[in-house]
MARVEXKOL-779986 format. One record per residue: y, x, z of N, C-alpha, C in turn; residue in one letter. Coordinates in steps of 0.001 Angstrom, whole numbers, plus 500000, padded with zeros to 6 digits. Layout:
// residues N
YXZYXZYXZA ...
END
This chain:
// residues 396
610392981880970660609690980721970096609593980874968580X 608457980499968015608260980613966574609068979554965849X 609795979958964817610590978987964064609689978139963200X 610229976969962786609428976085961939609155976733960592X 610090977552960109609848978223958837608670979181958959X 608609979927960075607487980846960275606178980083960401X 606216978951961080605009978155961231604541977611959892X 605521977253959022605174976662957740604565977676956789X 605099978882956774604648979890955822603174980228956048X 602402980270954944600993980626955049600110979532955600X 600605978297955657599787977186956149599584976167955029X 598344975681954928597993974717953884597255973540954517X 597457972349953967596682971160954318595804970776953142X 594586970288953427593691969757952397593247968369952841X 593398967372951974592945966015952257591755965677951360X 590718965093951962589491964783951226588927963429951642X 588708962571950654587921961350950850586540961592950238X 585497961334951000584139961616950547583642960462949681X 583359960762948422582847959766947481581395960065947136X 581138961313946723579788961712946306579047962371947472X 578882961646948554578137962146949704578591963540950124X 577837964572949711578103965918950195578959966746949239X 579114966287948001579832967087947015581293967299947368X 582026966211947630583447966315947947583654967112949234X 582838966819950241582941967542951508582644969021951306X 581612969318950526581218970704950316582280971513949590X 582883970919948570583906971632947798585124971931948663X 585619970928949394586831971134950185586586972064951375X 585405971979951975585086972895953074585032974331952567X 584382974548951436584288975907950895585683976437950560X 586530975587949985587882976012949650588670976356950910X 588541975516951942589261975768953190588867977123953768X 587582977427953789587122978702954352587586979887953502X 587578979738952193588038980817951327589530981092951532X 590306980024951674591743980201951892592010980912953214X 591154980676954199591292981346955487590783982779955414X 589550982937954956588896984245955020589374985214953943X 589613984695952752589937985564951622591437985689951384X 592177984608951692593610984600951412594465984735952665X 593837984735953855594570984953955085595498983828955500X 595162982584955137596015981441955427595534980667956652X 596384979789957160595999978789958142595782977475957391X 594683976789957668594331975586956904593957974450957841X 594461973244957511594000972017958156593266971200957107X 592001970862957393591197970034956495591086968635957088X 591673967656956384591600966252956783590493965587955967X 589486965014956640588348964432955928587984963094956553X 587659962114955715587416960752956222585956960501956589X 585061961443956317583645961283956659583163962576957310X 583384962676958601583021963896959324581511964096959344X 580749962995959332579293963103959372578759963803958125X 579337963508956959578907964172955728579168965669955813X 580329966045956340580645967463956466579777968126957524X 579471967403958595578664967982959663577244968297959195X 576742967573958199575436967889957616575448969283957002X 576579969652956403576717970964955781577170972037956762X 577867971595957813578422972522958804577969972048960180X 576761972387960605576175971830961831576986972090963091X 577812973133963107578555973446964330579685972465964621X 580005971576963686581044970578963923580577969549964946X 581525969037965727581256968042966761581693966677966250X 580741965764966067581057964446965532581940963625966468X 581966963972967728582761963216968697584207963688968769X 584528964737968057585871965313968140586666965003966886X 587838964414967068588697964074965933589497965266965449X 589527966342966237590253967549965856589556968743966481X 589189969701965655588494970873966174588871972116965380X 588813973257966042589246974520965451588056975437965209X 588084976144964089587072977128963737587760978369963192X 586964979364962840587495980597962257588631981155963108X 588359981317964410589335981887965355590640981113965364X 590538979797965202591710978941965276592511978841963994X 592076979528962935592823979510961670592426978350960770X 591347977662961111590889976507960337590681975330961265X 591419974248961013591280973024961787590645971939960928X 589727971190961522589122970039960855589558968792961612X 590171967864960890590684966647961501590110965427960804X 589830964380961564589326963136960988590493962368960372X 590358962041959112591368961264958383590979959788958490X 591638959088959385591333957672959600592309956806958804X 592084955484958837592904954566958046594357954540958504X 594577954614959813595926954519960345596354955872960917X 597229956541960193597715957836960645599197957785960999X 599711956585961245601139956452961522601548957151962814X 600616957306963737600940957935965016600639959426965041X 600116959968963934599747961379963901600986962240963652X 601101963329964387602203964259964218601812965314963186X 602428965239962002602106966182960934602970967446960998X 603940967463961900604839968609961968604112969853962487X 604480971003961960605354971173960795604572970940959506X 605227970413958496604554970286957209604210971680956688X 603087971802955968602644973129955531603388973605954296X 603114974838953927603665975390952694603090974659951480X 601800974300951557601105973666950430600226972545950964X 600157971433950237599200970383950540598347970140949304X 597033970083949514596083969831948429595500968439948601X 595676967644947580595092966305947509593822966441946665X 592665966461947316591425966739946596590979965532945783X 590813965736944492590228964751943590591017963434943565X 592347963529943634593183962337943517592946961326944622X 592764961810945854592382960916946959593560960128947537X 594796960410947097596015959747947567596356960179948995X 597465960864949139597925961317950446598346960129951304X 598252960243952632598699959158953513600176958856953274X 600543957588953351601916957182953106602881957853954075X 602469957961955343603331958599956335603576960054955982X 602573960707955440602692962109955041603657962244953866X 603523961354952887604408961382951727605857961141952130X 606068960233953065607425959946953527608046961173954184X 607239961908954950607735963132955573608061964181954510X 607231964284953473607513965219952389608812964853951667X 609028963553951487610237963089950817611476963412951656X 611384963186952963612490963521953866612767965010953852X 611704965787953860611829967245953818612537967688952543X 612198967051951416612822967385950131614313967088950162X 614681965953950721616088965595950794616860966588951658X 616266967015952771616905968000953636617080969327952907X 616055969697952133616112970974951421617240970984950398X 617503969840949768618561969758948762619942969953949386X 620077969635950667621358969754951349621592971138951927X 620521971953951951620632973277952554621287974268951595X 621888975294952198622458976377951401621329977245950876X 621326977488949586620284978331949001620271979707949645X 619114980246949838618882981561950429619180981608951927X 619444980461952558619698980460953996618458980952954726X 618670981742955766617543982376956457616620981365957103X 617168980227957550616355979243958249615988978052957365X 616151978217956055615857977107955142614361976823955101X 614029975553955083612634975129954967612395974640953543X 611452975257952850611175974869951473610294973623951443X 610472972765950447609613971575950335608146971968950185X 607277971172950760605841971412950637605405971289949180X 604624972249948722604137972288947341602894971413947245X 602891970428946356601859969394946281600935969666945098X 599638969800945396598636970080944360597545969018944395X 597189968508943233596002967663943104594884968540942539X 593916968879943387592749969653942938591779968699942264X 591549968878940984590737967954940206589252968321940254X 588427967381939767587001967654939611586796968682938505X 585703969389938590585345970373937576584920969666936296X 585463970097935183585064969549933892585252970612932820X 584367970595931832584471971515930695585106970848929490X 585616969632929648586221968920928524587442969681928009X 587674969616926720588688970448926071590108970150926546X 590384968921926965591743968562927362592164969212928674X 591208969719929444591511970277930762592476971461930656X 592277972343929683593130973524929555594582973119929359X 594825972087928577596187971647928325596852971013929528X 596064970481930466596614969810931651596673970708932877X 595922971802932869595865972680934036597240973260934347X 597682973095935593598947973653936038600164972795935784X 600009971679935103601160970834934804601682970152936064X 602984969910936101603611969174937179603999967781936720X 603897966824937613604238965433937298605241964932938331X 606449964618937883607482964109938775607160962673939164X 607100962424940473606769961102940985608038960274941201X 607865958970941347609007958078941522609782958351942799X 609140958987943777609819959287945040610534960643945015X 610565961287943845611264962549943704610405963779943917X 609189963598944416608277964719944639607557965084943340X 607136966331943243606389966783942069604956967094942470X 604037966542941710602606966718941955602042967602940853X 601429968728941240600884969671940268599369969507940163X 598852969677938954597422969496938709596747970848938512X 595695971063939289594958972327939237593492972013938975X 592973972579937884591611972280937456590681973481937630X 589616973341938432588538974325938338588039974341936899X 587478975437936471587063975455935075586093976556934738X 585591976481933510584562977389933022585036978225931847X 586322978080931491586871978808930343588242979363930712X 588749980259929892590086980807930084591119979677930070X 592150979837930894593191978818930945592965977773932004X 591922977945932826591649977035933939591623977835935243X 591301977152936348591354977800937652590130978583938054X 589081978592937223587865979304937582587079978584938662X 586163979297939312585285978724940333585408979518941634X 585049978861942740585130979511944052583970980492944257X 584282981619944901583248982613945202583711983490946355X 582808983727947301583117984547948461583103986030948100X 583852986819948848583963988256948571582634988978948750X 581799988508949677580541989201949966579351988610949208X 579608987713948266578515986991947603577548987947946904X 578067988868946113577190989724945321576357990636946212X 576936991137947291576175991965948216575039991168948847X 575308989921949212574282989064949802573175988781948785X 573577988518947556572592988190946507571673989370946234X 572253990557946166571452991749945913570507992027947076X 570994991860948301570164992125949478568981991171949546X 569159989951949046568105988947949129566954989219948160X 567112990181947279566007990541946388564868991184947162X 565147991647948373564137992268949232563124991211949697X 561837991471949458560794990494949779560769990170951278X 560943991175952109560896990935953554562039990025954003X 563204990177953384564327989300953722564038987872953278X 563421987715952109563041986384951639562045985733952600X 561063986486953015560050985938953927560663985548955266X 561578986375955770562239986061957038563076984809956909X 563741984650955758564548983445955530563662982204955511X 562526982287954859561612981138954806561086980800956204X 560787981812956995560339981551958367561442980870959169X 562670981302958967563786980714959703563892979216959445X 563682978807958201563820977393957837562471976681957729X 561421977363958203560077976782958250559615976293956878X 559796977175955909559396976886954543558332977884954107X 557398977451953283556394978399952782557035979365951789X 556542980582951815556987981590950849555857981814949858X 556216982047948607555200982293947587555601983503946763X 554616984240946267554915985436945486555261985065944053X 555405986072943212555880985858941840554865985144940955X 553624985024941399552635984288940607552879982783940648X 553647982330941622553934980906941785555307980593941216X 555408979525940436556689979056939937557384978290941060X 558542978762941487559266978147942597560467977385942048X 560601976129942479561640975238941962562339974555943130X 563666974498943094564399973669944057564786972367943358X 564583971258944063564743969927943462565828969142944193X 567080969350943812568185968606944399568769967728943300X 568637966407943448569062965501942384569280964110942954X 569887963270942122569982961852942458568641961185942145X 568518959901942466567295959184942119567021959352940623X 565731959558940279565422959789938873564010959313938559X 563872958317937677562539957822937323561709958825936545X 562325959933936125561576960948935367560790961892936262X 560901961749937583560224962678938489558706962701938293X 558009961570938185556560961627937974556178962388936704X 556959962206935634556686962918934390556879964415934562X 557885964798935337558121966215935601556939966826936343X 556478966146937373555335966642938141554085966727937267X 553892965741936424552734965735935520552768966939934589X 553954967303934094554045968462933210553810969766933980X 554217969804935229553912970977936051552400971133936230X 551701970017936361550257970060936562549519970608935340X 550183970630934218549567971141933004549733972654932858X 550491973266933779550679974707933726549454975421934297X 549247976638933864548100977410934363548518978325935513X 549452977856936320549903978617937488550346977628938563X 550306978031939830550753977131940889552265976905940827X 552674975714941257554087975344941305554419974918942731X 555455975517943287555928975158944623557344974609944475X 557522973329944790558826972685944652559389972362946024X 560612972818946276561307972534947530562171971288947314X 561810970210947996562487968926947828563257968587949100X 564586968646949082565355968361950302565401966867950609X 565640966569951849565871965178952230567048964630951434X 566950963377951034568035962791950255567526961785949257X 568314961574948211568058960479947274566785960680946451X 566515961909946018565322962114945196564055961985946032X 564091962406947286562939962207948164562665960723948359X 563713959950948563563539958501948708562906957905947457X 563311958419946306562730957946945041561248958324944956X 560912959563945350559514959986945316558667959137946265X 559169958899947463558426958075948426558212956660947896X 559210956138947233559081954786946681558045954758945562X 558089955756944684557180955793943545555734956041943978X 555552956814945035554202957196945460553682956377946635X 554512955456947154554153954639948331553834955514949534X 554553956632949636554409957524950788555661957456951655X 555636958184952736556799958251953617556961959687954121X 557073960609953172557192962011953528558506962284954238X 558447963127955255559625963521956013559765965040955967X 560912965522956416561142966969956459560051967658957262X 559523968740956714558451969477957358557075969122956829X 556978968042956060555695967621955480555612968066954018X 554407968026953486554212968434952096553220967513951406X 553229967571950086552325966777949253551753967722948195X 550443967658947971549825968545946994548897967756946084X 548968968064944818548066967474943831547827968521942755X 546543968892942627546143969952941700546930971233942026X 547685971764941067548372973044941289549812972878941793X 550232971649942056551623971372942429551721971030943909X 552641971706944586552924971413945994554398971079946151X 554668969901946721556037969515947065556218969724948561X 557211970503948925557531970734950331558849970043950651X 558811969124951586560031968414951980560756969257953017X 561993969569952724562753970442953597563971969710954148X 564431970106955330565660969506955854566841969900954990X 567880969098955043569078969405954279569704970669954856X 569816971697954024570317972984954502571822972951954722X 572302973672955725573751973854955837574258974641954638X 575532974485954351576099975116953163575893976624953163X 575937977229954345575819978682954444574448979205954044X 573430978334953984572062978776953672571591978354952287X 572393977557951594571929977004950321571809978070949229X 572706979048949238572640980090948212571279980772948205X 570741981042949395569452981731949483568332980930948826X 568378979622948958567364978801948301567440978946946785X 568645978960946251568826979131944809568332980498944353X 568605981523945143568144982878944784566630982983944871X 566021982239945786564578982305946001563806981714944831X 564378980678944206563641979899943199563821980452941793X 562880980095940933562920980505939530563752979547938690X 563730978270939049564500977230938361565099976320939433X 566353975938939243567026975100940231567530973803939603X 567107972689940180567672971392939829568827971126940805X 569996970835940257571181970630941087571879969356940635X 572847968921941468573510967659941155575003967767941499X 575799966831940964577204966738941332577988967962940926X 578814968485941847579663969639941543579368970856942397X 579266970696943708579134971846944596577865972656944297X 576702972010944275575463972744943996575414973224942542X 576051972497941649576166972869940242576875974216940098X 577969974379940829578713975640940790577889976773941381X 577248976521942523576472977588943170575290978014942309X 574704977084941560573594977432940672574058978359939553X 575268978167939082575790979050938033575990980468938565X 576504980585939780576687981906940365575349982588940659X 574309981797940921573007982371941263572377983137940109X 572788982824938882572245983547937738570804983212937434X 570389981980937771569031981510937480569120980283936551X 568076980044935747568072978814934950568189977589935861X 568998976607935441569189975420936269569283974178935392X 569027973033936036569116971726935372570118970892936170X 571191970484935521572274969763936189572086968257936045X 572007967559937183572005966100937207573418965663937554X 574185965267936565575585964934936774575703963571937453X 576740963401938263576940962142938993577126961005938000X 576233960003937996576327958922937005577486957975937310X 578201957576936277579324956648936416579063955381935610X 579639954279936052579405952993935388579950952967933969X 581032953714933720581621953718932378581003954774931465X 579934955435931959579204956453931182580056957678930847X 581164957872931582582013959051931338581274960345931648X 580224960240932476579480961458932824578801962078931606X 578487961268930609577867961815929412578841962708928649X 580115962302928597581124963147927949581242964483928670X 581209964448930002581321965673930787580092966574930603X 578904965950930565577686966730930364577683967381928989X 578035966622927968578058967170926614579093968283926477X 580234968103927157581268969142927112580773970420927775X 580067970270928889579520971460929550578507972162928663X 577598971407928080576569972019927233577192972710926020X 578298972179925523578987972795924393579554974153924781X 580045974269926009580597975532926493579490976485926942X 578517975944927650577444976755928237576506977310927179X 576239976540926121575411976974924996574061977532925433X 573258976750926174571942977247926590570955977192925431X 569821977866925545568755977694924553568391976214924431X 567942975812923272567712974394922973566730973735923938X 565753974497924416564757973902925309565406973420926605X 566305974229927181566970973844928419567982972725928176X 568654972781927060569585971706926704568852970371926615X 567682970380925969566897969151925841566440968644927201X 565979969558928058565531969154929392566678968542930189X 567865969133930104568995968633930865569395967229930398X 569410967022929112569755965706928569568691964676928952X 567429965049928826566352964109929138566307963802930642X 566550964782931473566561964556932931567663963574933309X 568830963726932695569926962794932965569664961414932378X 568820961362931355568449960065930777567372959360931584X 566680960115932444565620959529933255564301959390932532X 564129960139931441562891960043930671562640961376929983X 561492962013930286561167963316929718560161963184928589X 560350963956927542559347964056926499558187964912927017X 557008964693926462555783965256927047555725966779927031X 556443967431926113556313968880925986557582969632926385X 558540968963926992559830969609927232559713970765928226X 558897970617929273558786971702930246558039972897929655X 557053972635928844556317973721928188557273974561927339X 558197973917926643559161974640925810560108975475926682X 560499974923927820561357975668928739560647976927929231X 559382976808929601558629977964930077558449979002928973X 558336978554927757558193979493926635559474980295926419X 560606979704926788561911980357926610562403981042927888X 561542981241928852562012981647930180562785982963930156X 562336983940929389563044985225929336564458985022928790X 564572984253927728565886983985927136566771983200928105X 566165982292928855566918981497929818567468982361930943X 566657983286931418567106984169932500568219985096932014X 568096985597930812569148986450930252570444985655930101X 570334984428929598571515983592929387572198983260930708X 571425982947931729572001982603933032572773983767933621X 572241984973933473572922986145934008574180986463933206X 574127986305931896575306986541931056576409985543931385X 576029984311931666577018983287932023577694983630933346X 576943984142934282577500984550935571578567985632935363X 578309986566934487579293987599934194580543987005933553X 580355986021932693581490985334932068582373984675933124X 581757984015934099582526983339935146583341984330935965X 582795985508936221583531986524936975584830986902936274X 584797986934934960585977987339934190587107986316934276X 586809985094934709587838984061934808588678984196936078X 588204984983937023588889985081938309588394984009939261X 588567984266940546588063983362941585589084982278941910X 588618981066942155589510979904942241590551980007943346X 590163980372944564591153980406945647592226981455945363X 591847982578944766592824983603944392593734983095943295X 593158982450942281593963981880941200594898980796941717X 594442980044942708595244978968943275596476979525943996X 596272980540944818597402981160945529598378981788944548X 597870982444943518598737983027942498599544981951941774X 598910980820941501599585979717940831600748979197941667X 600521979062942969601582978571943867602738979571943881X 602445980843944044603495981856944103604277981924942794X 603567981842941688604218981926940387605119980715940153X 604627979537940518605396978311940278606606978236941199X 606441978667942441607569978647943380608620979685942994X 
END
């Protein structure tokens, strides 16, 4: 029979409450898969909105409160309000509390009991069970204070220690998540026939290099009509891929239309194609296909940086306007050409100046060079799941 110590070693739990629709689900799902595939761990992902995750991972069964994937090494469990009857044994080697979501009280009590037992054990005993290592995985931010807080431990009133781990864009942080085969996939997708086959698979039109291709993933934005108007002033066709979601609802409201996935809208040289929400495994290809990518939140924001293409980030708006501090901090680190910086600020403000897109197109060569250089910079920081495992081993 396998001992509890053997069961505990190499096992991690991740808890996620979905706040930003697909962002929180997407980040924790990607991390869970990386820990399984790249780090060789067993992972349980507890999530309170299975439907949000199922949009990104279609193979999930909404009727199942517990299901196994990745040859049984990854479990997805529904995190409901009352978990008092759930058997958490054995507690894992590491538990990740994503974005300060607060661990279940029953889980914390078990961790506290485990800690007390560990204190009574003889050090170096062969059957000793080590206390579960507690990590709060924070949101991505480029703010300067992040480096000073990354990796710090905070002793809680119950005797447990909570460690803070920050994804980041500079040295001294946890870096960003990236799959081992990402670069090979990206290079292979440069093949025109592969691009065309991908578009056929998702029933999307393909366009050659004469057409400006844009992916439009964003929150509601009153600046959308102005953006389309500026595209109409270009002397080349524009093909925009608009996924189902908040920005499509905004477009339908503004235009008094009711476009659905699979339909398109055309005016002069601009074509908007409404596409179904892609599973996470297919989103990278859309970013590689397009010349400019509009992204939102955190998950698509990170993938756009790895894609090495010019992008416009629509940061999640907050009532206290803290998102402006985060946007400004990112722009300070990212240092894009002024035209792209202006577009990003104006897009987040919901109001575009009449010539902002023209300036972006004039700087396109510089923008493409900058995006690729930034991708190389991110590689030098190390990959997040690898940095995370190293952090746990070093701290323990």
